[in-house]
PDB file with SEQRES, HELIX, SHEET and CRYST1 records, atoms N, CA, C and O in Angstrom:
SEQRES   1 A   86  UNK UNK UNK UNK UNK UNK UNK UNK UNK UNK UNK UNK UNK          
SEQRES   2 A   86  UNK UNK UNK UNK UNK UNK UNK UNK UNK UNK UNK UNK UNK          
SEQRES   3 A   86  UNK UNK UNK UNK UNK UNK UNK UNK UNK UNK UNK UNK UNK          
SEQRES   4 A   86  UNK UNK UNK UNK UNK UNK UNK UNK UNK UNK UNK UNK UNK          
SEQRES   5 A   86  UNK UNK UNK UNK UNK UNK UNK UNK UNK UNK UNK UNK UNK          
SEQRES   6 A   86  UNK UNK UNK UNK UNK UNK UNK UNK UNK UNK UNK UNK UNK          
SEQRES   7 A   86  UNK UNK UNK UNK UNK UNK UNK UNK                              
HELIX    1 AA1 UNK A    3  UNK A   25  1                                  23    
HELIX    2 AA2 UNK A   28  UNK A   46  1                                  19    
HELIX    3 AA3 UNK A   54  UNK A   85  1                                  32    
CRYST1    1.000    1.000    1.000  90.00  90.00  90.00 P 1           1          
ATOM      1  N   UNK A   1      38.631 -26.680  47.912  1.00  0.00           N  
ATOM      2  CA  UNK A   1      37.936 -26.353  46.693  1.00  0.00           C  
ATOM      3  C   UNK A   1      38.157 -27.503  45.719  1.00  0.00           C  
ATOM      4  O   UNK A   1      39.290 -27.916  45.472  1.00  0.00           O  
ATOM      5  N   UNK A   2      37.081 -28.003  45.183  1.00  0.00           N  
ATOM      6  CA  UNK A   2      37.185 -29.127  44.252  1.00  0.00           C  
ATOM      7  C   UNK A   2      37.671 -28.637  42.886  1.00  0.00           C  
ATOM      8  O   UNK A   2      37.643 -27.443  42.585  1.00  0.00           O  
ATOM      9  N   UNK A   3      38.112 -29.585  42.079  1.00  0.00           N  
ATOM     10  CA  UNK A   3      38.563 -29.235  40.731  1.00  0.00           C  
ATOM     11  C   UNK A   3      37.441 -28.618  39.906  1.00  0.00           C  
ATOM     12  O   UNK A   3      37.674 -27.687  39.136  1.00  0.00           O  
ATOM     13  N   UNK A   4      36.225 -29.133  40.065  1.00  0.00           N  
ATOM     14  CA  UNK A   4      35.103 -28.585  39.290  1.00  0.00           C  
ATOM     15  C   UNK A   4      34.768 -27.163  39.747  1.00  0.00           C  
ATOM     16  O   UNK A   4      34.421 -26.316  38.923  1.00  0.00           O  
ATOM     17  N   UNK A   5      34.868 -26.894  41.049  1.00  0.00           N  
ATOM     18  CA  UNK A   5      34.637 -25.533  41.547  1.00  0.00           C  
ATOM     19  C   UNK A   5      35.709 -24.575  41.029  1.00  0.00           C  
ATOM     20  O   UNK A   5      35.412 -23.450  40.626  1.00  0.00           O  
ATOM     21  N   UNK A   6      36.952 -25.038  41.046  1.00  0.00           N  
ATOM     22  CA  UNK A   6      38.051 -24.217  40.545  1.00  0.00           C  
ATOM     23  C   UNK A   6      37.882 -23.943  39.053  1.00  0.00           C  
ATOM     24  O   UNK A   6      38.104 -22.824  38.590  1.00  0.00           O  
ATOM     25  N   UNK A   7      37.490 -24.962  38.315  1.00  0.00           N  
ATOM     26  CA  UNK A   7      37.277 -24.790  36.877  1.00  0.00           C  
ATOM     27  C   UNK A   7      36.156 -23.780  36.614  1.00  0.00           C  
ATOM     28  O   UNK A   7      36.273 -22.941  35.722  1.00  0.00           O  
ATOM     29  N   UNK A   8      35.080 -23.860  37.384  1.00  0.00           N  
ATOM     30  CA  UNK A   8      33.969 -22.917  37.221  1.00  0.00           C  
ATOM     31  C   UNK A   8      34.421 -21.489  37.532  1.00  0.00           C  
ATOM     32  O   UNK A   8      34.062 -20.554  36.816  1.00  0.00           O  
ATOM     33  N   UNK A   9      35.203 -21.322  38.594  1.00  0.00           N  
ATOM     34  CA  UNK A   9      35.735 -20.002  38.931  1.00  0.00           C  
ATOM     35  C   UNK A   9      36.634 -19.475  37.818  1.00  0.00           C  
ATOM     36  O   UNK A   9      36.559 -18.307  37.435  1.00  0.00           O  
ATOM     37  N   UNK A  10      37.477 -20.356  37.311  1.00  0.00           N  
ATOM     38  CA  UNK A  10      38.396 -19.982  36.242  1.00  0.00           C  
ATOM     39  C   UNK A  10      37.617 -19.521  35.015  1.00  0.00           C  
ATOM     40  O   UNK A  10      37.924 -18.480  34.434  1.00  0.00           O  
ATOM     41  N   UNK A  11      36.619 -20.291  34.628  1.00  0.00           N  
ATOM     42  CA  UNK A  11      35.824 -19.945  33.446  1.00  0.00           C  
ATOM     43  C   UNK A  11      35.050 -18.639  33.639  1.00  0.00           C  
ATOM     44  O   UNK A  11      34.877 -17.872  32.692  1.00  0.00           O  
ATOM     45  N   UNK A  12      34.595 -18.394  34.846  1.00  0.00           N  
ATOM     46  CA  UNK A  12      33.799 -17.199  35.124  1.00  0.00           C  
ATOM     47  C   UNK A  12      34.668 -15.938  35.231  1.00  0.00           C  
ATOM     48  O   UNK A  12      34.251 -14.861  34.806  1.00  0.00           O  
ATOM     49  N   UNK A  13      35.870 -16.070  35.794  1.00  0.00           N  
ATOM     50  CA  UNK A  13      36.648 -14.879  36.133  1.00  0.00           C  
ATOM     51  C   UNK A  13      37.900 -14.634  35.296  1.00  0.00           C  
ATOM     52  O   UNK A  13      38.410 -13.514  35.286  1.00  0.00           O  
ATOM     53  N   UNK A  14      38.402 -15.628  34.606  1.00  0.00           N  
ATOM     54  CA  UNK A  14      39.693 -15.457  33.930  1.00  0.00           C  
ATOM     55  C   UNK A  14      39.652 -14.379  32.854  1.00  0.00           C  
ATOM     56  O   UNK A  14      40.507 -13.494  32.838  1.00  0.00           O  
ATOM     57  N   UNK A  15      38.685 -14.438  31.967  1.00  0.00           N  
ATOM     58  CA  UNK A  15      38.640 -13.466  30.863  1.00  0.00           C  
ATOM     59  C   UNK A  15      38.456 -12.030  31.375  1.00  0.00           C  
ATOM     60  O   UNK A  15      39.177 -11.142  30.920  1.00  0.00           O  
ATOM     61  N   UNK A  16      37.519 -11.763  32.303  1.00  0.00           N  
ATOM     62  CA  UNK A  16      37.394 -10.393  32.817  1.00  0.00           C  
ATOM     63  C   UNK A  16      38.641  -9.925  33.580  1.00  0.00           C  
ATOM     64  O   UNK A  16      39.010  -8.752  33.516  1.00  0.00           O  
ATOM     65  N   UNK A  17      39.278 -10.842  34.293  1.00  0.00           N  
ATOM     66  CA  UNK A  17      40.493 -10.488  35.028  1.00  0.00           C  
ATOM     67  C   UNK A  17      41.619 -10.124  34.057  1.00  0.00           C  
ATOM     68  O   UNK A  17      42.339  -9.149  34.274  1.00  0.00           O  
ATOM     69  N   UNK A  18      41.766 -10.900  32.999  1.00  0.00           N  
ATOM     70  CA  UNK A  18      42.764 -10.589  31.976  1.00  0.00           C  
ATOM     71  C   UNK A  18      42.456  -9.246  31.313  1.00  0.00           C  
ATOM     72  O   UNK A  18      43.366  -8.454  31.066  1.00  0.00           O  
ATOM     73  N   UNK A  19      41.193  -8.988  31.026  1.00  0.00           N  
ATOM     74  CA  UNK A  19      40.805  -7.725  30.391  1.00  0.00           C  
ATOM     75  C   UNK A  19      41.135  -6.540  31.302  1.00  0.00           C  
ATOM     76  O   UNK A  19      41.621  -5.510  30.835  1.00  0.00           O  
ATOM     77  N   UNK A  20      40.870  -6.692  32.593  1.00  0.00           N  
ATOM     78  CA  UNK A  20      41.198  -5.645  33.571  1.00  0.00           C  
ATOM     79  C   UNK A  20      42.698  -5.353  33.551  1.00  0.00           C  
ATOM     80  O   UNK A  20      43.110  -4.194  33.483  1.00  0.00           O  
ATOM     81  N   UNK A  21      43.505  -6.401  33.612  1.00  0.00           N  
ATOM     82  CA  UNK A  21      44.958  -6.225  33.619  1.00  0.00           C  
ATOM     83  C   UNK A  21      45.460  -5.674  32.292  1.00  0.00           C  
ATOM     84  O   UNK A  21      46.339  -4.811  32.272  1.00  0.00           O  
ATOM     85  N   UNK A  22      44.921  -6.155  31.200  1.00  0.00           N  
ATOM     86  CA  UNK A  22      45.364  -5.686  29.889  1.00  0.00           C  
ATOM     87  C   UNK A  22      45.014  -4.214  29.675  1.00  0.00           C  
ATOM     88  O   UNK A  22      45.770  -3.485  29.032  1.00  0.00           O  
ATOM     89  N   UNK A  23      43.883  -3.775  30.206  1.00  0.00           N  
ATOM     90  CA  UNK A  23      43.510  -2.364  30.097  1.00  0.00           C  
ATOM     91  C   UNK A  23      44.525  -1.476  30.815  1.00  0.00           C  
ATOM     92  O   UNK A  23      44.787  -0.354  30.382  1.00  0.00           O  
ATOM     93  N   UNK A  24      45.085  -1.969  31.892  1.00  0.00           N  
ATOM     94  CA  UNK A  24      46.081  -1.207  32.650  1.00  0.00           C  
ATOM     95  C   UNK A  24      47.472  -1.320  32.038  1.00  0.00           C  
ATOM     96  O   UNK A  24      48.204  -0.332  31.972  1.00  0.00           O  
ATOM     97  N   UNK A  25      47.838  -2.516  31.592  1.00  0.00           N  
ATOM     98  CA  UNK A  25      49.212  -2.793  31.168  1.00  0.00           C  
ATOM     99  C   UNK A  25      49.446  -2.649  29.668  1.00  0.00           C  
ATOM    100  O   UNK A  25      50.564  -2.368  29.238  1.00  0.00           O  
ATOM    101  N   UNK A  26      48.406  -2.840  28.877  1.00  0.00           N  
ATOM    102  CA  UNK A  26      48.527  -2.852  27.410  1.00  0.00           C  
ATOM    103  C   UNK A  26      49.526  -3.909  26.940  1.00  0.00           C  
ATOM    104  O   UNK A  26      50.293  -3.694  26.002  1.00  0.00           O  
ATOM    105  N   UNK A  27      49.492  -5.051  27.619  1.00  0.00           N  
ATOM    106  CA  UNK A  27      50.374  -6.174  27.274  1.00  0.00           C  
ATOM    107  C   UNK A  27      49.587  -7.459  27.528  1.00  0.00           C  
ATOM    108  O   UNK A  27      49.543  -7.940  28.660  1.00  0.00           O  
ATOM    109  N   UNK A  28      48.961  -8.023  26.482  1.00  0.00           N  
ATOM    110  CA  UNK A  28      48.095  -9.194  26.670  1.00  0.00           C  
ATOM    111  C   UNK A  28      48.799 -10.395  27.299  1.00  0.00           C  
ATOM    112  O   UNK A  28      48.204 -11.092  28.121  1.00  0.00           O  
ATOM    113  N   UNK A  29      50.043 -10.644  26.931  1.00  0.00           N  
ATOM    114  CA  UNK A  29      50.752 -11.799  27.484  1.00  0.00           C  
ATOM    115  C   UNK A  29      51.045 -11.607  28.968  1.00  0.00           C  
ATOM    116  O   UNK A  29      50.865 -12.531  29.760  1.00  0.00           O  
ATOM    117  N   UNK A  30      51.494 -10.419  29.347  1.00  0.00           N  
ATOM    118  CA  UNK A  30      51.746 -10.137  30.759  1.00  0.00           C  
ATOM    119  C   UNK A  30      50.439 -10.196  31.543  1.00  0.00           C  
ATOM    120  O   UNK A  30      50.408 -10.717  32.658  1.00  0.00           O  
ATOM    121  N   UNK A  31      49.361  -9.666  30.970  1.00  0.00           N  
ATOM    122  CA  UNK A  31      48.055  -9.721  31.630  1.00  0.00           C  
ATOM    123  C   UNK A  31      47.638 -11.169  31.870  1.00  0.00           C  
ATOM    124  O   UNK A  31      47.136 -11.500  32.944  1.00  0.00           O  
ATOM    125  N   UNK A  32      47.843 -12.028  30.882  1.00  0.00           N  
ATOM    126  CA  UNK A  32      47.502 -13.446  31.031  1.00  0.00           C  
ATOM    127  C   UNK A  32      48.360 -14.101  32.106  1.00  0.00           C  
ATOM    128  O   UNK A  32      47.858 -14.891  32.906  1.00  0.00           O  
ATOM    129  N   UNK A  33      49.647 -13.779  32.130  1.00  0.00           N  
ATOM    130  CA  UNK A  33      50.547 -14.357  33.135  1.00  0.00           C  
ATOM    131  C   UNK A  33      50.148 -13.939  34.549  1.00  0.00           C  
ATOM    132  O   UNK A  33      50.115 -14.766  35.460  1.00  0.00           O  
ATOM    133  N   UNK A  34      49.847 -12.660  34.727  1.00  0.00           N  
ATOM    134  CA  UNK A  34      49.479 -12.169  36.059  1.00  0.00           C  
ATOM    135  C   UNK A  34      48.115 -12.704  36.497  1.00  0.00           C  
ATOM    136  O   UNK A  34      47.912 -12.988  37.677  1.00  0.00           O  
ATOM    137  N   UNK A  35      47.192 -12.843  35.566  1.00  0.00           N  
ATOM    138  CA  UNK A  35      45.889 -13.430  35.899  1.00  0.00           C  
ATOM    139  C   UNK A  35      46.069 -14.882  36.332  1.00  0.00           C  
ATOM    140  O   UNK A  35      45.463 -15.325  37.308  1.00  0.00           O  
ATOM    141  N   UNK A  36      46.902 -15.614  35.605  1.00  0.00           N  
ATOM    142  CA  UNK A  36      47.173 -17.011  35.963  1.00  0.00           C  
ATOM    143  C   UNK A  36      47.814 -17.098  37.349  1.00  0.00           C  
ATOM    144  O   UNK A  36      47.452 -17.962  38.147  1.00  0.00           O  
ATOM    145  N   UNK A  37      48.753 -16.214  37.631  1.00  0.00           N  
ATOM    146  CA  UNK A  37      49.400 -16.205  38.950  1.00  0.00           C  
ATOM    147  C   UNK A  37      48.386 -15.882  40.045  1.00  0.00           C  
ATOM    148  O   UNK A  37      48.488 -16.406  41.155  1.00  0.00           O  
ATOM    149  N   UNK A  38      47.423 -15.035  39.747  1.00  0.00           N  
ATOM    150  CA  UNK A  38      46.368 -14.722  40.721  1.00  0.00           C  
ATOM    151  C   UNK A  38      45.571 -15.970  41.071  1.00  0.00           C  
ATOM    152  O   UNK A  38      45.250 -16.198  42.237  1.00  0.00           O  
ATOM    153  N   UNK A  39      45.251 -16.775  40.069  1.00  0.00           N  
ATOM    154  CA  UNK A  39      44.529 -18.025  40.323  1.00  0.00           C  
ATOM    155  C   UNK A  39      45.401 -19.021  41.082  1.00  0.00           C  
ATOM    156  O   UNK A  39      44.908 -19.745  41.947  1.00  0.00           O  
ATOM    157  N   UNK A  40      46.674 -19.059  40.766  1.00  0.00           N  
ATOM    158  CA  UNK A  40      47.592 -19.951  41.490  1.00  0.00           C  
ATOM    159  C   UNK A  40      47.608 -19.590  42.968  1.00  0.00           C  
ATOM    160  O   UNK A  40      47.541 -20.466  43.830  1.00  0.00           O  
ATOM    161  N   UNK A  41      47.696 -18.311  43.250  1.00  0.00           N  
ATOM    162  CA  UNK A  41      47.717 -17.872  44.654  1.00  0.00           C  
ATOM    163  C   UNK A  41      46.383 -18.154  45.344  1.00  0.00           C  
ATOM    164  O   UNK A  41      46.349 -18.476  46.531  1.00  0.00           O  
ATOM    165  N   UNK A  42      45.292 -18.032  44.599  1.00  0.00           N  
ATOM    166  CA  UNK A  42      43.986 -18.378  45.159  1.00  0.00           C  
ATOM    167  C   UNK A  42      43.964 -19.838  45.594  1.00  0.00           C  
ATOM    168  O   UNK A  42      43.508 -20.150  46.694  1.00  0.00           O  
ATOM    169  N   UNK A  43      44.451 -20.732  44.743  1.00  0.00           N  
ATOM    170  CA  UNK A  43      44.429 -22.160  45.084  1.00  0.00           C  
ATOM    171  C   UNK A  43      45.340 -22.470  46.262  1.00  0.00           C  
ATOM    172  O   UNK A  43      45.097 -23.427  46.997  1.00  0.00           O  
ATOM    173  N   UNK A  44      46.388 -21.668  46.451  1.00  0.00           N  
ATOM    174  CA  UNK A  44      47.287 -21.870  47.590  1.00  0.00           C  
ATOM    175  C   UNK A  44      46.675 -21.356  48.888  1.00  0.00           C  
ATOM    176  O   UNK A  44      46.857 -21.965  49.942  1.00  0.00           O  
ATOM    177  N   UNK A  45      45.952 -20.243  48.822  1.00  0.00           N  
ATOM    178  CA  UNK A  45      45.429 -19.599  50.022  1.00  0.00           C  
ATOM    179  C   UNK A  45      44.033 -20.067  50.432  1.00  0.00           C  
ATOM    180  O   UNK A  45      43.687 -20.008  51.612  1.00  0.00           O  
ATOM    181  N   UNK A  46      43.239 -20.524  49.486  1.00  0.00           N  
ATOM    182  CA  UNK A  46      41.853 -20.885  49.776  1.00  0.00           C  
ATOM    183  C   UNK A  46      41.714 -21.957  50.860  1.00  0.00           C  
ATOM    184  O   UNK A  46      40.845 -21.831  51.723  1.00  0.00           O  
ATOM    185  N   UNK A  47      42.541 -23.005  50.843  1.00  0.00           N  
ATOM    186  CA  UNK A  47      42.383 -24.040  51.873  1.00  0.00           C  
ATOM    187  C   UNK A  47      42.577 -23.532  53.303  1.00  0.00           C  
ATOM    188  O   UNK A  47      42.101 -24.161  54.249  1.00  0.00           O  
ATOM    189  N   UNK A  48      43.259 -22.418  53.470  1.00  0.00           N  
ATOM    190  CA  UNK A  48      43.480 -21.874  54.811  1.00  0.00           C  
ATOM    191  C   UNK A  48      42.233 -21.201  55.373  1.00  0.00           C  
ATOM    192  O   UNK A  48      42.169 -20.902  56.565  1.00  0.00           O  
ATOM    193  N   UNK A  49      41.245 -20.963  54.514  1.00  0.00           N  
ATOM    194  CA  UNK A  49      39.971 -20.421  54.970  1.00  0.00           C  
ATOM    195  C   UNK A  49      39.951 -18.924  55.208  1.00  0.00           C  
ATOM    196  O   UNK A  49      39.036 -18.418  55.857  1.00  0.00           O  
ATOM    197  N   UNK A  50      40.940 -18.206  54.698  1.00  0.00           N  
ATOM    198  CA  UNK A  50      41.012 -16.765  54.930  1.00  0.00           C  
ATOM    199  C   UNK A  50      40.339 -15.931  53.849  1.00  0.00           C  
ATOM    200  O   UNK A  50      40.287 -14.708  53.970  1.00  0.00           O  
ATOM    201  N   UNK A  51      39.828 -16.551  52.807  1.00  0.00           N  
ATOM    202  CA  UNK A  51      39.252 -15.816  51.687  1.00  0.00           C  
ATOM    203  C   UNK A  51      37.733 -15.838  51.799  1.00  0.00           C  
ATOM    204  O   UNK A  51      37.101 -16.891  51.712  1.00  0.00           O  
ATOM    205  N   UNK A  52      37.162 -14.652  51.994  1.00  0.00           N  
ATOM    206  CA  UNK A  52      35.713 -14.544  52.124  1.00  0.00           C  
ATOM    207  C   UNK A  52      35.045 -14.193  50.799  1.00  0.00           C  
ATOM    208  O   UNK A  52      33.925 -14.630  50.534  1.00  0.00           O  
ATOM    209  N   UNK A  53      35.720 -13.410  49.969  1.00  0.00           N  
ATOM    210  CA  UNK A  53      35.181 -12.971  48.683  1.00  0.00           C  
ATOM    211  C   UNK A  53      36.204 -13.318  47.604  1.00  0.00           C  
ATOM    212  O   UNK A  53      37.215 -12.632  47.450  1.00  0.00           O  
ATOM    213  N   UNK A  54      35.935 -14.379  46.869  1.00  0.00           N  
ATOM    214  CA  UNK A  54      36.905 -14.894  45.896  1.00  0.00           C  
ATOM    215  C   UNK A  54      37.179 -13.876  44.800  1.00  0.00           C  
ATOM    216  O   UNK A  54      38.335 -13.676  44.426  1.00  0.00           O  
ATOM    217  N   UNK A  55      36.153 -13.235  44.284  1.00  0.00           N  
ATOM    218  CA  UNK A  55      36.357 -12.260  43.211  1.00  0.00           C  
ATOM    219  C   UNK A  55      37.219 -11.093  43.692  1.00  0.00           C  
ATOM    220  O   UNK A  55      38.139 -10.668  42.994  1.00  0.00           O  
ATOM    221  N   UNK A  56      36.922 -10.583  44.872  1.00  0.00           N  
ATOM    222  CA  UNK A  56      37.725  -9.487  45.425  1.00  0.00           C  
ATOM    223  C   UNK A  56      39.171  -9.933  45.631  1.00  0.00           C  
ATOM    224  O   UNK A  56      40.101  -9.173  45.362  1.00  0.00           O  
ATOM    225  N   UNK A  57      39.359 -11.159  46.106  1.00  0.00           N  
ATOM    226  CA  UNK A  57      40.713 -11.682  46.307  1.00  0.00           C  
ATOM    227  C   UNK A  57      41.468 -11.736  44.982  1.00  0.00           C  
ATOM    228  O   UNK A  57      42.627 -11.327  44.911  1.00  0.00           O  
ATOM    229  N   UNK A  58      40.820 -12.237  43.937  1.00  0.00           N  
ATOM    230  CA  UNK A  58      41.477 -12.341  42.632  1.00  0.00           C  
ATOM    231  C   UNK A  58      41.896 -10.971  42.106  1.00  0.00           C  
ATOM    232  O   UNK A  58      43.020 -10.802  41.634  1.00  0.00           O  
ATOM    233  N   UNK A  59      41.000 -10.001  42.187  1.00  0.00           N  
ATOM    234  CA  UNK A  59      41.313  -8.674  41.651  1.00  0.00           C  
ATOM    235  C   UNK A  59      42.357  -7.956  42.501  1.00  0.00           C  
ATOM    236  O   UNK A  59      43.224  -7.269  41.961  1.00  0.00           O  
ATOM    237  N   UNK A  60      42.284  -8.103  43.804  1.00  0.00           N  
ATOM    238  CA  UNK A  60      43.284  -7.476  44.678  1.00  0.00           C  
ATOM    239  C   UNK A  60      44.651  -8.104  44.440  1.00  0.00           C  
ATOM    240  O   UNK A  60      45.655  -7.396  44.368  1.00  0.00           O  
ATOM    241  N   UNK A  61      44.695  -9.417  44.318  1.00  0.00           N  
ATOM    242  CA  UNK A  61      45.956 -10.109  44.044  1.00  0.00           C  
ATOM    243  C   UNK A  61      46.507  -9.685  42.694  1.00  0.00           C  
ATOM    244  O   UNK A  61      47.702  -9.416  42.569  1.00  0.00           O  
ATOM    245  N   UNK A  62      45.652  -9.623  41.685  1.00  0.00           N  
ATOM    246  CA  UNK A  62      46.085  -9.211  40.348  1.00  0.00           C  
ATOM    247  C   UNK A  62      46.634  -7.787  40.373  1.00  0.00           C  
ATOM    248  O   UNK A  62      47.662  -7.501  39.759  1.00  0.00           O  
ATOM    249  N   UNK A  63      45.953  -6.905  41.077  1.00  0.00           N  
ATOM    250  CA  UNK A  63      46.424  -5.519  41.174  1.00  0.00           C  
ATOM    251  C   UNK A  63      47.782  -5.461  41.861  1.00  0.00           C  
ATOM    252  O   UNK A  63      48.677  -4.752  41.403  1.00  0.00           O  
ATOM    253  N   UNK A  64      47.942  -6.197  42.952  1.00  0.00           N  
ATOM    254  CA  UNK A  64      49.220  -6.205  43.662  1.00  0.00           C  
ATOM    255  C   UNK A  64      50.335  -6.784  42.802  1.00  0.00           C  
ATOM    256  O   UNK A  64      51.451  -6.264  42.804  1.00  0.00           O  
ATOM    257  N   UNK A  65      50.047  -7.849  42.070  1.00  0.00           N  
ATOM    258  CA  UNK A  65      51.048  -8.428  41.172  1.00  0.00           C  
ATOM    259  C   UNK A  65      51.431  -7.434  40.081  1.00  0.00           C  
ATOM    260  O   UNK A  65      52.603  -7.320  39.723  1.00  0.00           O  
ATOM    261  N   UNK A  66      50.448  -6.720  39.557  1.00  0.00           N  
ATOM    262  CA  UNK A  66      50.710  -5.722  38.529  1.00  0.00           C  
ATOM    263  C   UNK A  66      51.593  -4.602  39.083  1.00  0.00           C  
ATOM    264  O   UNK A  66      52.564  -4.198  38.443  1.00  0.00           O  
ATOM    265  N   UNK A  67      51.255  -4.107  40.266  1.00  0.00           N  
ATOM    266  CA  UNK A  67      52.055  -3.041  40.870  1.00  0.00           C  
ATOM    267  C   UNK A  67      53.474  -3.515  41.168  1.00  0.00           C  
ATOM    268  O   UNK A  67      54.433  -2.772  40.959  1.00  0.00           O  
ATOM    269  N   UNK A  68      53.612  -4.739  41.651  1.00  0.00           N  
ATOM    270  CA  UNK A  68      54.948  -5.297  41.887  1.00  0.00           C  
ATOM    271  C   UNK A  68      55.745  -5.355  40.591  1.00  0.00           C  
ATOM    272  O   UNK A  68      56.925  -5.006  40.563  1.00  0.00           O  
ATOM    273  N   UNK A  69      55.099  -5.792  39.528  1.00  0.00           N  
ATOM    274  CA  UNK A  69      55.771  -5.874  38.228  1.00  0.00           C  
ATOM    275  C   UNK A  69      56.211  -4.487  37.756  1.00  0.00           C  
ATOM    276  O   UNK A  69      57.340  -4.315  37.297  1.00  0.00           O  
ATOM    277  N   UNK A  70      55.323  -3.505  37.868  1.00  0.00           N  
ATOM    278  CA  UNK A  70      55.648  -2.152  37.418  1.00  0.00           C  
ATOM    279  C   UNK A  70      56.781  -1.547  38.244  1.00  0.00           C  
ATOM    280  O   UNK A  70      57.651  -0.868  37.699  1.00  0.00           O  
ATOM    281  N   UNK A  71      56.773  -1.789  39.558  1.00  0.00           N  
ATOM    282  CA  UNK A  71      57.869  -1.297  40.407  1.00  0.00           C  
ATOM    283  C   UNK A  71      59.192  -1.939  40.019  1.00  0.00           C  
ATOM    284  O   UNK A  71      60.220  -1.266  39.933  1.00  0.00           O  
ATOM    285  N   UNK A  72      59.157  -3.241  39.786  1.00  0.00           N  
ATOM    286  CA  UNK A  72      60.369  -3.955  39.389  1.00  0.00           C  
ATOM    287  C   UNK A  72      60.873  -3.444  38.038  1.00  0.00           C  
ATOM    288  O   UNK A  72      62.078  -3.272  37.850  1.00  0.00           O  
ATOM    289  N   UNK A  73      59.974  -3.205  37.117  1.00  0.00           N  
ATOM    290  CA  UNK A  73      60.335  -2.686  35.802  1.00  0.00           C  
ATOM    291  C   UNK A  73      60.959  -1.293  35.937  1.00  0.00           C  
ATOM    292  O   UNK A  73      61.961  -0.991  35.288  1.00  0.00           O  
ATOM    293  N   UNK A  74      60.367  -0.458  36.773  1.00  0.00           N  
ATOM    294  CA  UNK A  74      60.893   0.894  37.005  1.00  0.00           C  
ATOM    295  C   UNK A  74      62.295   0.824  37.617  1.00  0.00           C  
ATOM    296  O   UNK A  74      63.187   1.582  37.235  1.00  0.00           O  
ATOM    297  N   UNK A  75      62.475  -0.084  38.559  1.00  0.00           N  
ATOM    298  CA  UNK A  75      63.776  -0.258  39.206  1.00  0.00           C  
ATOM    299  C   UNK A  75      64.836  -0.664  38.183  1.00  0.00           C  
ATOM    300  O   UNK A  75      65.950  -0.141  38.197  1.00  0.00           O  
ATOM    301  N   UNK A  76      64.488  -1.592  37.302  1.00  0.00           N  
ATOM    302  CA  UNK A  76      65.437  -2.034  36.270  1.00  0.00           C  
ATOM    303  C   UNK A  76      65.795  -0.891  35.333  1.00  0.00           C  
ATOM    304  O   UNK A  76      66.955  -0.748  34.945  1.00  0.00           O  
ATOM    305  N   UNK A  77      64.811  -0.076  34.966  1.00  0.00           N  
ATOM    306  CA  UNK A  77      65.082   1.056  34.075  1.00  0.00           C  
ATOM    307  C   UNK A  77      65.992   2.072  34.756  1.00  0.00           C  
ATOM    308  O   UNK A  77      66.901   2.616  34.128  1.00  0.00           O  
ATOM    309  N   UNK A  78      65.750   2.326  36.031  1.00  0.00           N  
ATOM    310  CA  UNK A  78      66.580   3.262  36.783  1.00  0.00           C  
ATOM    311  C   UNK A  78      68.007   2.746  36.880  1.00  0.00           C  
ATOM    312  O   UNK A  78      68.959   3.506  36.704  1.00  0.00           O  
ATOM    313  N   UNK A  79      68.157   1.458  37.158  1.00  0.00           N  
ATOM    314  CA  UNK A  79      69.492   0.870  37.246  1.00  0.00           C  
ATOM    315  C   UNK A  79      70.206   0.936  35.901  1.00  0.00           C  
ATOM    316  O   UNK A  79      71.413   1.177  35.858  1.00  0.00           O  
ATOM    317  N   UNK A  80      69.486   0.728  34.809  1.00  0.00           N  
ATOM    318  CA  UNK A  80      70.090   0.784  33.476  1.00  0.00           C  
ATOM    319  C   UNK A  80      70.579   2.193  33.166  1.00  0.00           C  
ATOM    320  O   UNK A  80      71.653   2.363  32.588  1.00  0.00           O  
ATOM    321  N   UNK A  81      69.802   3.201  33.544  1.00  0.00           N  
ATOM    322  CA  UNK A  81      70.207   4.590  33.321  1.00  0.00           C  
ATOM    323  C   UNK A  81      71.440   4.908  34.154  1.00  0.00           C  
ATOM    324  O   UNK A  81      72.370   5.552  33.668  1.00  0.00           O  
ATOM    325  N   UNK A  82      71.453   4.461  35.406  1.00  0.00           N  
ATOM    326  CA  UNK A  82      72.612   4.697  36.266  1.00  0.00           C  
ATOM    327  C   UNK A  82      73.856   4.037  35.691  1.00  0.00           C  
ATOM    328  O   UNK A  82      74.940   4.620  35.728  1.00  0.00           O  
ATOM    329  N   UNK A  83      73.713   2.834  35.165  1.00  0.00           N  
ATOM    330  CA  UNK A  83      74.849   2.141  34.553  1.00  0.00           C  
ATOM    331  C   UNK A  83      75.338   2.884  33.317  1.00  0.00           C  
ATOM    332  O   UNK A  83      76.542   2.951  33.071  1.00  0.00           O  
ATOM    333  N   UNK A  84      74.416   3.440  32.540  1.00  0.00           N  
ATOM    334  CA  UNK A  84      74.794   4.194  31.343  1.00  0.00           C  
ATOM    335  C   UNK A  84      75.557   5.467  31.709  1.00  0.00           C  
ATOM    336  O   UNK A  84      76.482   5.865  31.001  1.00  0.00           O  
ATOM    337  N   UNK A  85      75.173   6.095  32.799  1.00  0.00           N  
ATOM    338  CA  UNK A  85      75.828   7.325  33.238  1.00  0.00           C  
ATOM    339  C   UNK A  85      77.260   7.039  33.675  1.00  0.00           C  
ATOM    340  O   UNK A  85      78.173   7.820  33.406  1.00  0.00           O  
ATOM    341  N   UNK A  86      77.440   5.920  34.348  1.00  0.00           N  
ATOM    342  CA  UNK A  86      78.778   5.570  34.832  1.00  0.00           C  
ATOM    343  C   UNK A  86      79.593   5.089  33.668  1.00  0.00           C  
ATOM    344  O   UNK A  86      80.761   4.737  33.835  1.00  0.00           O  
TER     345      UNK A  86                                                      
END                                                                             
């Protein structure tokens, strides 16, 4: 993928992807970080030729990153409560 193609994809998809994540997370900075990470992963995986639908890949990656973040956050909260009990 050329730099101009990547830039066009970024311009077309970044704002809607951030809006999707922000609607779920209610945290604009985290939404921006996860959207950026989704694009980073796209640039890493695209050369391997396994991505057939770029938009679907971006949204699926963003959703997975969001779920990973929420699970990690839940785990930290649970550990903090356990530490408080002890």
